[in-house]
C-alpha positions in Angstrom: 10.8 -80.1 -123.9 13.0 -81.2 -126.8 10.3 -83.5 -128.1 7.1 -82.0 -129.5 4.0 -82.7 -127.4 1.0 -84.0 -129.4 -2.2 -82.1 -128.7 -5.7 -81.4 -129.9 -6.7 -77.8 -130.6 -10.3 -77.2 -129.8 -11.8 -74.3 -131.8 -15.5 -75.2 -132.1 -18.4 -75.9 -129.7 -18.8 -79.4 -131.2 -15.1 -80.1 -130.5 -15.5 -79.0 -126.9 -18.6 -81.2 -126.4 -16.6 -84.1 -127.7 -13.8 -83.2 -125.3 -16.3 -83.3 -122.4 -17.7 -86.7 -123.4 -14.2 -88.2 -123.7 -13.0 -86.9 -120.3 -16.1 -86.7 -118.1 -15.1 -90.0 -116.4 -11.4 -89.3 -115.8 -10.0 -89.3 -112.3 -7.9 -86.2 -112.6 -6.9 -83.4 -115.0 -4.3 -80.7 -115.0 -5.0 -77.3 -116.5 -3.7 -73.8 -116.9 -4.9 -70.7 -118.6 -3.5 -67.8 -120.7 -5.1 -64.5 -120.5 -4.7 -60.8 -121.2 -5.4 -58.3 -118.4 -3.5 -55.2 -119.6 -5.5 -52.1 -120.6 -8.9 -53.7 -119.7 -11.1 -54.0 -116.6 -12.3 -57.5 -117.4 -9.5 -59.9 -117.9 -9.8 -61.7 -121.3 -9.4 -65.5 -121.2 -7.6 -66.5 -124.3 -6.5 -70.1 -124.0 -7.1 -73.1 -121.7 -4.5 -75.9 -121.6 -5.7 -79.3 -120.3 -3.9 -82.6 -119.7 -5.8 -85.8 -118.9 -5.1 -89.6 -119.3 -6.5 -89.2 -122.8 -4.0 -86.6 -124.0 -3.3 -82.9 -124.2 -5.9 -80.3 -125.3 -5.7 -76.6 -126.1 -9.1 -74.8 -125.9 -9.3 -71.6 -127.8 -11.6 -69.6 -125.6 -11.8 -66.7 -128.0 -13.4 -69.0 -130.6 -15.4 -71.3 -128.3 -17.8 -69.0 -126.5 -19.5 -71.5 -124.2 -17.0 -73.1 -121.9 -19.6 -74.9 -119.7 -18.5 -78.4 -120.8 -15.0 -77.7 -119.5 -16.3 -75.9 -116.4 -18.4 -78.9 -115.4 -15.2 -80.9 -115.1 -13.8 -78.3 -112.7 -16.9 -78.4 -110.6 -17.0 -82.3 -110.5 -15.8 -83.4 -107.1 -14.9 -86.9 -108.4 -12.2 -85.4 -110.6 -8.9 -84.1 -109.1 -7.8 -80.8 -110.6 -4.1 -80.1 -110.6 -2.7 -76.6 -111.1 0.2 -74.4 -110.3 -0.8 -71.0 -108.9 -4.3 -72.0 -109.7 -5.8 -69.3 -107.5 -5.4 -66.8 -110.4 -7.1 -69.2 -112.8 -10.0 -70.0 -110.4 -10.5 -66.4 -109.6 -10.8 -65.5 -113.3 -13.2 -68.3 -113.9 -15.3 -67.4 -111.0 -15.5 -63.7 -112.0 -16.4 -64.7 -115.6 -18.6 -67.7 -115.1 -19.1 -68.1 -111.3 -17.4 -71.4 -111.4 -16.3 -72.8 -108.1 -13.8 -75.7 -108.3 -14.0 -78.9 -106.2 -11.3 -81.4 -105.3 -8.1 -79.5 -106.1 -4.4 -79.8 -105.7 -2.1 -76.9 -106.3 1.6 -77.5 -106.7 2.6 -74.0 -105.6 0.8 -74.3 -102.3 2.2 -77.8 -101.8 5.7 -76.6 -102.5 5.3 -74.0 -99.7 5.0 -76.8 -97.2 8.2 -78.5 -98.5 11.0 -76.0 -98.3 10.1 -73.7 -101.2 9.1 -70.1 -100.7 5.5 -69.1 -101.3 4.8 -68.2 -103.9 7.4 -70.0 -106.0 7.6 -70.1 -109.8 6.6 -73.0 -111.9 10.0 -72.8 -113.6 11.9 -73.1 -110.3 9.7 -76.0 -109.1 10.0 -78.0 -112.3 13.8 -77.5 -112.2 14.0 -78.3 -108.5 11.9 -81.4 -108.6 12.2 -82.8 -112.1 15.6 -81.3 -113.2 14.1 -79.8 -116.3 14.8 -76.3 -117.5 11.9 -74.5 -119.1 12.0 -71.7 -121.6 9.8 -68.8 -120.4 10.4 -66.6 -123.4 6.6 -66.5 -124.2 5.4 -65.6 -120.7 4.2 -62.2 -121.8 3.3 -63.0 -125.4 0.1 -61.6 -127.0 -2.4 -64.4 -126.4 -5.1 -62.5 -128.4 -3.1 -63.0 -131.6 -4.4 -65.5 -134.1 -3.3 -67.7 -135.6 -1.1 -69.0 -132.8 2.6 -69.4 -133.3 4.1 -72.8 -132.8 6.4 -71.5 -130.0 3.4 -70.1 -128.2 1.7 -73.4 -128.1 4.8 -75.2 -127.0 5.2 -72.8 -124.1 1.5 -73.2 -123.2 1.7 -77.0 -123.3 4.8 -77.0 -121.0 2.6 -75.5 -118.3 0.5 -78.6 -118.0 2.9 -81.3 -119.3 4.8 -81.5 -116.0 1.9 -81.0 -113.6 1.0 -84.7 -113.0 4.7 -85.6 -112.3 4.9 -82.7 -109.8 1.7 -83.8 -108.2 3.0 -87.3 -107.7 6.3 -86.1 -106.3 5.0 -83.4 -104.0 2.0 -85.4 -102.6 4.4 -88.2 -101.8 6.7 -85.9 -100.0 3.9 -84.2 -98.1 2.6 -87.6 -97.1 6.0 -88.6 -95.8 6.4 -85.3 -93.9 2.9 -85.8 -92.5 1.8 -82.4 -94.0 -0.5 -83.6 -96.8 -3.6 -82.7 -94.8 -2.2 -79.3 -93.9 -1.6 -78.5 -97.5 -5.0 -79.8 -98.6 -6.8 -77.8 -95.9 -5.2 -74.6 -97.4 -6.3 -75.6 -100.9 -9.8 -76.2 -99.6 -10.4 -72.5 -99.2 -10.5 -72.2 -103.0 -13.5 -74.5 -103.1 -15.8 -71.9 -101.6 -17.5 -69.0 -103.5 -16.8 -66.7 -100.5 -13.1 -67.0 -101.2 -13.5 -65.1 -104.5 -15.9 -62.5 -103.3 -14.2 -59.2 -102.5 -15.6 -55.9 -101.1 -15.8 -53.6 -104.1 -14.3 -50.9 -101.9 -11.3 -53.1 -101.0 -8.8 -50.9 -102.8 -9.9 -47.8 -101.0 -10.1 -49.5 -97.6 -6.7 -51.0 -97.9 -5.0 -47.7 -99.0 -2.4 -46.4 -96.6 -3.6 -42.9 -97.6 -6.7 -43.4 -95.5 -4.7 -43.3 -92.3 -4.7 -40.0 -90.4 -7.2 -38.4 -92.8 -10.2 -36.6 -91.5 -13.6 -38.0 -92.4 -14.3 -35.5 -95.3 -11.0 -36.4 -96.9 -11.6 -40.1 -96.4 -15.0 -39.7 -98.1 -13.3 -37.8 -101.0 -10.7 -40.6 -101.3 -13.5 -43.3 -101.2 -15.3 -41.4 -104.0 -12.2 -41.2 -106.2 -11.7 -44.9 -105.9 -15.3 -45.7 -106.6 -15.5 -43.3 -109.6 -12.2 -44.8 -111.0 -13.5 -48.3 -110.6 -17.0 -47.6 -112.1 -15.6 -45.8 -115.1 -13.1 -48.6 -115.8 -15.8 -51.2 -115.6 -18.1 -49.1 -117.9 -15.5 -48.7 -120.5 -13.7 -52.0 -119.9 -10.4 -50.0 -119.4 -7.8 -50.6 -116.8 -8.3 -48.4 -113.8 -5.0 -46.7 -114.5 -6.3 -45.7 -117.9 -9.0 -43.7 -116.1 -6.7 -42.3 -113.4 -3.2 -43.5 -112.7 -3.0 -44.7 -109.1 0.2 -42.7 -108.5 -1.8 -39.5 -109.1 -4.4 -40.1 -106.4 -2.2 -39.0 -103.5 -1.1 -35.6 -105.0 -4.6 -34.9 -106.1 -6.0 -35.7 -102.6 -3.3 -33.5 -100.9 -3.6 -30.5 -103.2 -7.2 -30.4 -104.3 -8.1 -27.7 -101.7 -5.4 -25.4 -103.1 -7.3 -25.0 -106.3 -6.9 -25.8 -110.0 -3.9 -23.6 -110.7 -1.9 -25.2 -108.0 -2.6 -28.6 -109.4 -1.7 -27.4 -112.9 1.6 -26.0 -111.5 2.4 -29.4 -109.8 5.0 -31.0 -112.0 4.0 -34.5 -110.8 0.5 -34.3 -112.3 0.0 -34.0 -116.1 -2.0 -30.9 -117.0 -4.3 -33.0 -119.3 -5.4 -35.0 -116.3 -6.4 -31.8 -114.4 -8.2 -30.3 -117.5 -10.0 -33.5 -118.1 -11.2 -34.3 -114.6 -11.2 -31.1 -112.7 -15.0 -30.5 -112.7 -15.7 -34.0 -111.7 -13.1 -34.1 -109.0 -14.7 -30.9 -107.6 -18.0 -32.6 -107.4 -16.5 -35.6 -105.7 -14.8 -33.4 -103.1 -18.0 -31.7 -102.1 -21.3 -32.8 -100.7 -22.3 -34.3 -97.4 -21.2 -37.9 -96.7 -23.9 -40.4 -97.3 -24.8 -43.0 -94.8 -23.5 -45.7 -97.2 -20.1 -43.9 -97.3 -20.0 -43.6 -93.5 -20.8 -47.2 -93.1 -18.1 -48.2 -95.6 -15.5 -46.2 -93.6 -16.4 -48.2 -90.5 -14.8 -51.2 -92.2 -11.4 -49.6 -92.1 -9.0 -51.7 -90.1 -8.3 -50.3 -86.7 -4.7 -50.0 -85.8 -4.1 -51.1 -82.2 -2.5 -48.4 -80.0 0.7 -49.9 -78.7 3.8 -48.9 -76.7 7.3 -48.9 -78.2 8.0 -52.1 -76.3 4.9 -53.8 -77.6 5.9 -52.9 -81.1 9.3 -54.5 -80.6 7.6 -57.5 -79.1 5.5 -57.8 -82.2 8.6 -57.7 -84.3 10.2 -60.4 -82.2 7.2 -62.6 -82.4 7.2 -62.3 -86.2 10.8 -63.2 -86.3 10.2 -66.2 -84.0 7.5 -67.5 -86.4 9.8 -66.9 -89.4 12.6 -68.7 -87.7 10.4 -71.7 -86.9 9.1 -71.7 -90.5 12.7 -71.6 -91.9 13.7 -74.4 -89.5 10.8 -76.6 -90.6 10.8 -75.8 -94.3 7.3 -74.1 -94.4 6.8 -70.8 -96.1 6.1 -68.2 -93.4 3.6 -66.5 -95.7 1.4 -69.6 -95.5 1.2 -69.3 -91.7 0.3 -65.6 -91.3 1.3 -62.2 -92.3 2.8 -59.5 -90.2 -0.3 -57.4 -90.6 -2.2 -60.0 -88.6 -0.2 -58.9 -85.6 -0.7 -55.2 -86.3 -4.5 -55.3 -86.4 -5.3 -58.0 -83.9 -6.2 -56.9 -80.4 -4.0 -58.2 -77.5 -5.7 -61.3 -76.0 -7.6 -62.0 -79.3 -6.9 -65.3 -81.0 -4.5 -64.5 -83.8 -6.1 -67.2 -85.9 -9.7 -66.4 -86.8 -12.6 -68.9 -86.5 -12.3 -69.9 -90.1 -8.6 -70.8 -89.9 -7.5 -74.4 -89.9 -6.0 -76.1 -86.9 -2.8 -77.0 -88.7 -1.3 -73.6 -87.9 -1.7 -74.1 -84.1 -0.4 -77.6 -84.4 2.7 -76.4 -86.4 3.5 -73.5 -84.1 2.9 -75.3 -80.9 1.1 -74.3 -77.7 3.8 -72.0 -76.4 4.3 -69.9 -79.5 0.6 -69.8 -80.2 -0.1 -68.5 -76.7 2.6 -65.8 -77.1 1.0 -64.7 -80.4 -2.4 -64.5 -78.8 -1.3 -62.6 -75.8 0.9 -60.1 -77.5 2.0 -58.2 -74.5 5.5 -56.9 -73.7 8.3 -59.4 -74.1 11.0 -59.3 -71.4 14.4 -60.3 -72.8 17.0 -61.8 -70.5 20.5 -62.5 -71.8 22.8 -64.7 -69.8 25.9 -65.8 -71.6 24.9 -67.9 -74.7 21.3 -68.1 -73.5 18.4 -65.7 -74.3 15.1 -66.0 -72.4 11.9 -64.4 -73.6 9.1 -63.9 -71.1 5.7 -62.3 -72.0 4.3 -59.9 -69.4 
């Protein structure tokens, strides 16, 4: 923006209450947040930018401690909320305040149905749709710093200034392409508290280190992740400040060889061993509890397949990506390759909670191939290739 954007800076509770009274009857609002997550367990919300028909607002969330007047607007189903990559904002607000948004439109999701990749950056979308180049020089600025710098606030305002124009353009294109309901159904997931709830052992259960380990090693790894998470939460440190993730694998593999072997390992700093050795020993010993064994039952089970079935899975994934590229829909919105890896043959690739738009988009034939996932027979005849599922 070459022209300064007029705004109201909200730094007191009374000002936020006035903001709510002024905007409680608007039909839509656009918003974004700035936060700091480095070196802390709990992400610190530093600034909220809002645009409505009444103007532009910057809410200093470090000075205004009670954000409920703003949060009520997000929860109001009569007000459309416009964001870009709003999942991050909504997740942060849910974790901090248990806020669940209603009636939302996200320009990043919308763009994924219109020929852009998913995810795509706000800068690229603004340039592609509105032919405006944005300065992202303050993307990683220190948002805890007070007072704000003028350039910081200009950057923050840009993130909401263009959202309404993007909404109008993208929603019109989606309507014309008959994909608006598809996009809205994807955004609808964000309107449920279940979407933001994650298994506290998710990091351990999704670790590739868990594969091919015996139970006692799996339990040890689970304990390391739990201890690392609990300590980070207790101290409000990042988990890597407790134990860097890159050290978990060498510790797991060499723990049984003893302390000196770990000290001699050049990939592990000696101070880490000296600081945590006794506690790691305790974590590595002891009979697995029932809770730990029950947790390990949640590990995704890899389906045993033949080499031909693996190749068939690759081909199916390529076919989906080809159809997505041909139709201008981001393949990552349809499904991920891991969905093929962990689904049993004959099992519906789309779970009960999935929306019907995926099946409508892929069509009956391709959906049936994905569900069956047997061995593909490939026949090549001149310029024609025929795929048949056994």
